[in-house]
C-alpha positions as CSV (number, residue, x, y, z in Angstrom):
1,M,-19.7,-18.3,-3.3
2,R,-16.9,-18.9,-0.9
3,K,-14.5,-17.1,-3.5
4,I,-16.8,-13.9,-3.0
5,I,-16.9,-14.2,0.8
6,S,-12.9,-14.4,1.1
7,G,-12.4,-11.6,-1.3
8,G,-12.2,-13.2,-5.0
9,F,-8.9,-12.3,-6.6
10,L,-8.4,-9.0,-4.6
11,A,-8.2,-10.5,-1.5
12,D,-4.5,-9.8,-1.0
13,K,-4.8,-6.3,-2.4
14,K,-7.3,-4.4,-0.2
15,T,-4.0,-2.7,1.3
16,Y,-2.7,-1.7,-2.1
17,I,-6.3,-0.5,-3.5
18,M,-7.1,1.5,-0.5
19,S,-3.4,3.4,-0.6
20,G,-3.8,4.1,-4.2
21,V,-7.3,5.7,-4.0
22,G,-6.3,7.6,-0.6
23,I,-3.3,9.1,-3.1
24,L,-5.7,9.8,-6.0
25,S,-8.4,11.2,-3.6
26,A,-5.4,13.3,-2.1
27,V,-4.2,14.7,-5.5
28,A,-7.7,15.2,-6.7
29,A,-8.4,17.4,-3.8
30,Y,-5.3,19.4,-4.2
31,L,-6.5,20.0,-8.0
32,V,-10.2,21.1,-7.0
33,G,-8.3,23.6,-4.2
34,D,-9.8,21.7,-1.1
35,T,-6.0,21.6,0.1
36,D,-2.6,22.8,-0.1
37,V,0.1,21.3,-1.5
38,F,1.4,20.7,2.0
39,A,-1.5,18.6,3.5
40,M,-1.4,16.5,0.0
41,L,1.9,16.1,0.1
42,Q,1.5,14.4,3.7
43,A,-1.4,12.3,2.8
44,I,0.8,11.3,-0.2
45,F,3.8,10.1,2.1
46,T,1.8,8.5,4.7
47,L,-0.1,6.3,2.7
48,G,3.0,5.5,0.2
49,G,4.2,4.7,3.7
50,I,1.6,2.3,4.4
51,Y,2.2,0.6,0.8
52,F,6.0,0.4,1.4
53,L,5.2,-0.9,4.9
54,R,2.8,-3.6,3.5
55,K,5.2,-4.4,0.5
56,S,8.5,-4.9,3.0
57,S,6.4,-7.4,5.2
58,E,5.4,-9.5,2.3
59,N,9.0,-10.3,1.6
60,K,10.7,-10.9,5.2
61,G,10.3,-14.8,4.6
62,C,11.2,-16.7,1.3
63,E,9.6,-19.8,0.3
64,D,12.5,-21.6,0.1
65,G,13.6,-21.3,3.2
66,K,16.3,-18.8,3.0
67,N,16.3,-15.2,4.2
68,S,16.5,-12.8,1.4
69,R,17.8,-10.2,3.5
70,K,20.4,-11.8,5.6
71,I,23.7,-10.1,4.5
72,S,26.0,-12.6,5.6
73,E,26.0,-16.6,7.2
């Protein structure tokens, strides 16, 4: 029961799922004819930015104590 409450195997993937569903819905709205190409691209770039912002915040600290983004010591 505790695994279900904490999110199960999708616990850390909520942002990725929401971004993917949003991009799919923007493309589907364009294909159906509800929006134009500019509204679709705006939604795709916004949701893609959220996806990559989340992805970059996960890579900030390494497990071995070294910072992978640091160029020189």
